[in-house]
N, C-alpha and C positions, 0 to 999 in steps of 0.2 A: 464455205466459202472457196471461189478458185484458186489456183497458184496465182493468176496473174493479181489480183485481187490484194492477197497476202503482201506479194511484193510492192502494190502501189502502198499501202498501208504503212508498210515499212520504211519506205522512202520520204512518206510526209512525215512519219516520227520522226526521221533523223533531220528534213529538213528544219521543222520545227525547233528541234533540239539547237541544232546549230544557229538558227536565228536566235533565239532564247539566250543562248551562251553569248552570242556578238551582242545583244543587247547590254548585257549583263555586264559586259568589260567595258561597251560604252559609256554605261552609264555612271559605272565605278571607274572610270579612267583609267583601266587597268593595262598594262601591257606586258608582255613577256620579253625579258632583254637580256641578250647575250652577253656575260661580265667582260669589259672590254680588259686588256692586256695594258697596266701604266704602273711604268715602275721605274726607281732611279739607285744611283749607288750610294749604298751607307756601310758602314763598318760597325756593326751591333757591338763587338769587342773593346772596338776604340772607344766608343761611346760608353761603355761598361767603366772604363778607366779613368773617362771624364768624371762620371758619377763618384767613383771612390775617391777623385781629387777635390770634391764637395764635402765629404763627411766633416762632421764637426765632434766633440765632446757630448753635445744635445743628443747625439743621435739623429738630428735633421741635419737636410742638406742644405748649404750654404748656398746664396746666389750664383757667382763665381767663384774661382779659386783665390785664395787668399781676401776674400771679403768676410767680411764682419756682420753682415745683413742677412738673416733669415728670413726668408717670406712665408710665413705659415698658410696663406693662399696667395697665389696657385700653385706653388712650387711644390710644396710636399705632395700633394696630389697628384700633379705632373710627373714627378719623378717617380714616385710610389708606380705607377701603372706603367710607365716608360719601362722602368724597371723589369716587372713583372711579364711585360711582354718579350724582352728581351730574353728573358730566363724561358718563356713559354718556346721560343723560335729560335735560341740558341743550346737550353738546357745546362747554362753554365750556372752552377748553384751559386757563385758568389753574386749575380743577381737578386736570386732571391731572400740571400742572408739579409742583403741591404735594403730592400723592400722591406721586407718584414720589420727591420731594426726601424725603419722611419713611420711604419704604421705603430709599431709599439710607442716610440718617443711621443709619438702624436696624439696621443690619447688623454696625456696630461693637458692639452690645451683644446681640447673636444673633439680630435679627430679630425679626418681628412677634409670633412666638409663642411665643419663649423662656421667657417666666414665664406657664403656663399659669391661664388666668383661665375662669372658667365661661360669661363672655358670648361665649368663641369656639365656643362650640356655636352661636351665629346660623350661622358659616362653616363650619360642619359639620368644626371639629376637637374631638372629646370626650375626657373625663376617660380614666384608663386603670382606672378602679373605679365601680363604681355606690353605692359609698357616700358621702352628701353631704359634703362637707365648705366650710367656712368658710376665711378667708384672714387672713394676718395682712402687715401692711406693712414692708417689709426697705428701707434707704435702699441704691440702689446706688454712689450718690457725687456729688460736687459739683463742677462744670464750669461757668465763666464765669458765678458769680453763680447759676446754678441746681442746685436739692436733685434728682436724680435717683431716683424711687422706684418701688418693682413692690410685688405685691398675692403672695404665694404661698397657694395653696389646698391648705394640707396639713393642717389640723385637721379632727376629724370632728365633724360637727353633727348632734345628735339632734333638733332641734326645727326640720327644715328648712320644715316644713308650715306653721309659723307665720309665713313671709315669702312675700309674693309675687311677688317677682323669683325666687328658689329654686326654689318650685313650678313658675313659668315654664321655668327652665333643665330642672328633672326632666322636663317635658310634650317638650322637646326631644328630650333625652338616650334616655329611652322610645319614643320614635318610631324611632332611629335604630337601636336594638336591636328593632324589632319588636314591642314590649311594648305593643300597643296601650290594653290595657285599662286597663295602668299609666299611658299618658300621657291617657287619659279622666279616671282619676280623680282625678289631680292638678290637671287641668285643673277640671275640677269644684268641688275645694278651692278654688283661683285663681277662679272665678265668684263664689264663696260671699263672700270678702272685697270685692267690687265692692258697693259701698253710693250708686251713681248720681252719686256725686262722685268720688271715687277709692277705691284701695286701702285699705281699714283694715287691716292688719296691725299684728304686734308691731311694727315700725320705726316708726309713726303716731305722733307726737308735736308737741304745742303745738298742735294743730287744723293742721297742716301735712300734706298731701298729695305724694308725691313723685310728680314728674313721670314720670321713666323706666321707671316702672312700668306706666304707660300705654301706652307703645310696647312695652315687651316684651310685653302681653297681646296687641297687635294682629300681632305677631310669631309668639307664637305660635299664636294661631287661626288664623291665613292659613297656619301648617305643618300644622295639623291639616285644616284645610280642603282644601289640596291634597291628603293623604294620603288614598286611596280606602278607608281601614280606616277611617278616622275623621271622614270629611266629615259625614255626617249630623249629627255631635254638633256641630260646629261650627257648621252650618247654622242648629242648635236656637236658638245665641246671636249671631244675626246683628245682631239690635237691639240689644244690649250692645254689641257691636263697635261700633255706628255712634254710641252712647252715648259710647263711650271717644273715638273720633276725632273726634267734638263738641268734648270736653274739651281734646283736641288741638289742635284749631284756634286757641285763646284764647291758647296759650301762649308762641307765638314772639314773641320782643322784637324793637323797633324795630332793634336791632342786629344782626340773623340769629340769635343764641343763642337758647336755650330756658330758661325760669326751671325754677331745678329744682326750685321748691316753689310749693304754689300754697294759699289758703285760701278758705272757704267761709264770706263772713261776711253775715248779714242776707239772704240770695238772692241773693247775687251771688260769684261767683268774682274773688278777689285774687290780685294777686303783682305784685311788681317790687322794688326793692331793700331794702323794710322788711321784706320775706318771707324771699327767697332771691336768690341769682347766678345768671346763667348759665356752665356750661361746656361743654367738648368732649363729654363723655361724653354727657350727656343730649341734645346737640345730636344728636351721630353716631345716637343711637339712634333719635329721631326722622324722620331722614333715611332710614334703614335703613327705618323702618315706613311711611313715605310711598312709597316705591321699593315694598315691597312690596303695597301698597293700590292703587297704581296703574298695575302692568303684570302681567303675568303670568309675572315670574320667581320663581322659589322658592329657599327655603333649600336644601343651604349658598347667599351669594353669591359667594364668593370665598374663596379659601385662599391 
């Protein structure tokens, strides 16, 4: 075989290889995307101080400072994971100590994930059904002057697409199940609720936007961006992700917690006790979103 034919055969093999690779990429709808930079301002040490103000005699964290209500789900799982992220990023041992305290105390009530909550999908724990469900509050008991509540997700909800948070959870579920078109469809529905200030969904009331939905958006946006099947769609909305993160930079209070709601009045963002309060759930979602935006960790965070 002459050298000319050897070169020709090598070229043919290379071309066939490239075509096969491109065909595989098209068939599997996979793309290689460069991770986008999206950050927001958030003080983890102040957030840790806020969590410490939620501590109780039961070893679990209350809903907000001074509250006599403790939510077994979803607060304890959110707070535990957020505190572990704070520890992993800052190496502040106090965060790990408080997280381990929660983990030990919750064992008496069946563990962090006994009472399933849609937010657990952030941690890689998914429902046993694809039927959209809503929750009802139940009281587990009253101990040391604290009321222990949990939310049971056991009611079918037909209009989940009217709520930004429920759409976000569907995105995570479809990604988990490999239904990438479903994930993208629900994400686009979520995007349409953004008006440049907040998510104007069916829960929008009294001109008040809910802060935790900002964090949920960033969490699912990052999940889409890190998935090779959906990253191109996510990159199309990177500017929106930066708008959302910019809004989130405003909402941490001086006490370290995050205001649960805010308003847009006369061209300014307003927040404070006259509008809403701070709680562990919203703060934890901000911590999780911050960790995802500022590092290469992917969902699930922990389980």
